[in-house]
C-alpha positions in Angstrom: -21.4 8.4 10.2 -23.6 8.4 7.1 -23.3 5.9 4.3 -21.9 8.6 2.1 -19.1 9.3 4.6 -18.0 5.6 4.8 -14.5 5.0 3.5 -14.3 3.1 0.2 -11.3 1.9 -1.7 -10.9 3.2 -5.3 -12.2 -0.1 -6.6 -15.3 0.1 -4.4 -15.8 3.7 -5.3 -15.8 2.9 -9.0 -18.1 -0.1 -8.4 -20.5 2.0 -6.3 -20.6 4.7 -9.0 -21.4 2.2 -11.8 -23.7 0.0 -9.7 -21.6 -3.1 -9.7 -22.0 -3.6 -5.9 -24.7 -2.7 -3.5 -24.3 0.1 -1.0 -22.7 -0.5 2.4 -26.1 -0.5 4.2 -27.5 -3.0 1.7 -24.5 -5.3 2.3 -25.1 -5.2 6.0 -28.8 -5.8 5.5 -28.0 -8.9 3.5 -25.9 -10.3 6.3 -28.6 -9.8 8.8 -31.3 -11.3 6.7 -29.1 -14.0 5.2 -31.4 -13.8 2.1 -28.6 -13.7 -0.3 -24.8 -13.8 -0.5 -23.0 -10.5 -0.4 -22.2 -9.4 -3.9 -18.5 -9.2 -3.6 -16.1 -10.0 -6.5 -12.4 -10.3 -5.8 -10.7 -10.9 -9.1 -10.2 -7.3 -10.0 -8.6 -6.6 -6.6 -6.4 -9.6 -7.1 -5.3 -8.5 -10.5 -4.5 -5.0 -9.3 -2.4 -6.5 -6.5 -0.6 -8.8 -8.8 0.4 -5.8 -11.0 1.7 -4.0 -8.0 3.8 -6.8 -6.6 6.9 -7.3 -8.8 9.6 -9.4 -7.0 12.2 -7.8 -9.3 11.4 -4.3 -7.9 11.9 -5.6 -4.4 15.1 -7.5 -5.3 16.6 -4.2 -6.6 16.3 -2.8 -3.0 17.4 -6.1 -1.3 14.0 -7.2 -0.1 12.6 -10.7 -0.8 8.9 -10.6 -1.9 8.8 -14.0 -3.5 6.5 -15.5 -0.9 4.1 -12.6 -1.1 4.1 -12.7 -4.9 3.3 -16.5 -4.9 0.5 -15.9 -2.4 -0.9 -13.0 -4.5 -0.8 -15.2 -7.7 -2.8 -17.9 -5.7 -5.2 -15.1 -4.6 -5.8 -14.2 -8.3 -6.5 -17.8 -9.2 -8.8 -18.4 -6.3 -10.6 -15.1 -6.9 -11.4 -16.2 -10.5 -12.7 -19.5 -9.2 -14.8 -17.9 -6.5 -16.3 -15.2 -8.8 -17.6 -18.1 -11.0 -19.5 -19.8 -8.2 -20.4 -16.7 -6.1 -24.1 -16.7 -5.1 -24.5 -20.5 -5.4 -24.6 -21.1 -1.7 -27.4 -23.2 -0.3 -29.8 -21.6 2.2 -28.1 -23.3 5.2 -24.6 -22.1 4.1 -25.5 -18.4 3.6 -24.8 -17.3 7.2 -21.4 -18.8 7.2 -20.6 -17.5 3.6 -21.6 -13.9 4.5 -19.6 -14.0 7.7 -16.5 -15.1 5.7 -17.2 -12.4 3.0 -17.4 -9.7 5.7 -14.0 -10.8 7.1 -12.6 -10.8 3.6 -13.9 -7.3 2.9 -12.2 -6.1 6.1 -8.8 -7.1 4.7 -9.3 -6.5 1.0 -10.9 -3.1 1.2 -9.5 -1.7 4.5 -6.2 -3.4 5.5 -4.9 -3.1 1.9 -5.5 0.6 1.6 -3.0 3.4 2.3 -2.4 6.9 1.1 0.7 8.0 -0.8 2.4 11.4 -0.3 0.6 12.4 -3.6 -2.8 11.5 -2.1 -3.2 8.4 -4.2 -4.8 5.3 -2.8 -2.1 2.6 -2.7 -1.1 -0.6 -1.0 0.6 -0.3 2.4 3.9 -1.6 1.0 4.1 0.8 -1.9 5.3 4.2 -0.4 8.1 2.4 1.5 9.0 0.5 -1.7 9.1 3.6 -3.8 11.1 5.6 -1.2 13.6 2.7 -0.9 14.1 2.5 -4.6 14.6 6.2 -5.1 17.1 6.3 -2.2 19.0 3.3 -3.6 19.2 4.9 -7.0 20.3 8.2 -5.5 23.1 6.6 -3.6 24.3 4.9 -6.8 24.3 8.2 -8.7 26.2 9.9 -5.8 28.8 7.2 -5.9 29.2 7.8 -9.6 29.6 11.5 -9.0 26.3 12.5 -10.6 24.8 14.9 -8.1 22.0 16.3 -10.2 20.6 12.8 -11.0 20.8 11.9 -7.3 18.9 15.1 -6.4 16.2 14.3 -8.9 15.7 10.9 -7.3 15.7 12.2 -3.8 13.1 14.9 -4.6 10.5 12.1 -5.0 11.2 10.6 -1.5 8.3 11.2 1.0 7.6 14.9 1.5 11.1 16.0 0.4 9.6 18.1 -2.4 8.5 20.4 0.4 12.1 21.3 1.3 11.8 24.8 -0.1 10.5 25.5 3.4 13.0 25.9 6.2 13.5 22.8 8.3 11.2 23.9 11.2 8.2 24.3 8.9 9.1 21.2 6.8 9.5 19.1 9.9 6.1 20.3 11.3 4.5 19.3 8.0 6.2 15.9 8.0 5.2 15.2 11.6 1.6 16.2 10.9 1.3 13.5 8.3 3.1 10.8 10.3 1.2 7.6 11.4 0.0 8.1 14.9 0.2 11.9 14.7 -2.1 13.8 17.1 -5.5 14.6 15.5 -4.4 12.8 12.3 -7.1 13.0 9.6 -5.2 13.0 6.3 -4.9 9.4 5.4 -5.9 8.3 8.8 -8.3 5.6 7.5 -5.6 3.9 5.6 -2.2 2.5 6.6 0.2 5.4 6.2 3.9 4.9 5.8 6.3 7.0 7.8 7.7 9.8 5.7 11.4 9.7 6.1 13.5 12.8 6.9 16.3 13.4 4.4 16.1 17.1 4.5 19.7 17.7 5.7 21.5 15.6 3.0 19.1 16.8 0.3 19.6 20.5 0.9 23.3 19.9 1.3 23.5 18.2 -2.1 21.5 21.0 -3.7 24.0 23.6 -2.3 27.0 21.5 -3.5 25.5 21.0 -7.0 24.9 24.8 -7.2 28.5 25.5 -6.3 29.7 23.2 -9.1 33.0 21.4 -9.4 34.0 18.2 -7.7 32.3 17.7 -4.3 32.9 15.4 -1.4 29.5 13.7 -0.7 30.6 11.0 1.7 28.5 12.5 4.6 25.4 12.6 2.4 25.9 9.0 1.2 26.3 7.9 4.8 23.2 9.7 6.0 21.1 8.4 3.1 22.3 4.8 3.6 21.1 4.9 7.2 17.6 5.9 5.9 17.7 3.1 3.3 18.6 0.5 5.9 15.7 1.7 8.1 13.3 1.7 5.2 14.2 -1.9 4.2 13.3 -3.0 7.7 10.0 -1.2 7.5 9.3 -2.7 4.0 10.2 -6.2 5.2 7.8 -5.8 8.0 5.0 -4.6 5.7 5.7 -7.4 3.2 5.4 -9.9 6.0 2.1 -8.5 7.2 0.7 -8.4 3.7 1.8 -12.0 3.1 0.0 -13.3 6.2 -3.1 -11.4 5.2 -3.1 -12.8 1.7 -2.6 -16.3 3.0 -5.6 -15.7 5.4 -7.7 -14.4 2.5 -6.8 -17.4 0.3 -7.9 -19.7 3.1 -11.3 -18.0 3.4 -11.7 -18.1 -0.4 -11.0 -21.8 -0.5 -13.7 -22.3 2.2 -16.2 -20.2 0.3 -15.5 -22.2 -2.9 -16.1 -25.4 -1.0 -19.3 -24.0 0.5 -20.6 -23.0 -2.9 -19.8 -26.2 -4.7 -20.8 -28.9 -2.2 
């Protein structure tokens, strides 16, 4: 694979374009020569992550992200400290520092990248969080008898917007983008979320809304609730993984700060 084909996060792409970091091959060369510390800065990534982890958003869907949020805030603080002392390693500490930086890079710029259903680079928790929130709002609208508002929320969930196809075509498209799909290339370098299947209740609600009048939507609410419950479990799992990764990153940053200041 050529250097140009290597996967970069949005932050790395921007930095590469504007010359804020060296190319991947230059990073690797620095490690082998141990002539200098790799030119990584982490504060911008930490700030981005802090903006995307709001415990209130998670509380709305019944998932506790307080530990993750606290770890991310610590990551932001440590990143600011590290960026101020980066490059001040003694010659004897460079090999260890660069080894730690390469491990950090693996998590920060690979493990924390996913692709949304709209082809945006996101964090691995985000698609599941968004889907859970839209589903939760939709159920509340249905319970209040507001079918059209519920449909508007559900349209956002996963690939539901493709439901103008019949189910066979839609399901093929959904399966083709699933994590672990055969010959997966779309989003395969990130951590895809499973795109949920709410085709049946969504199409049913569209038909009932078009018919007008008072409609019984108990079946649709029940089906959507099953999906919400499953999504919450998936989100809790992803929040837990991300929390452990942030804790690991914070440990490495602490070690780097000590190496650079002693």
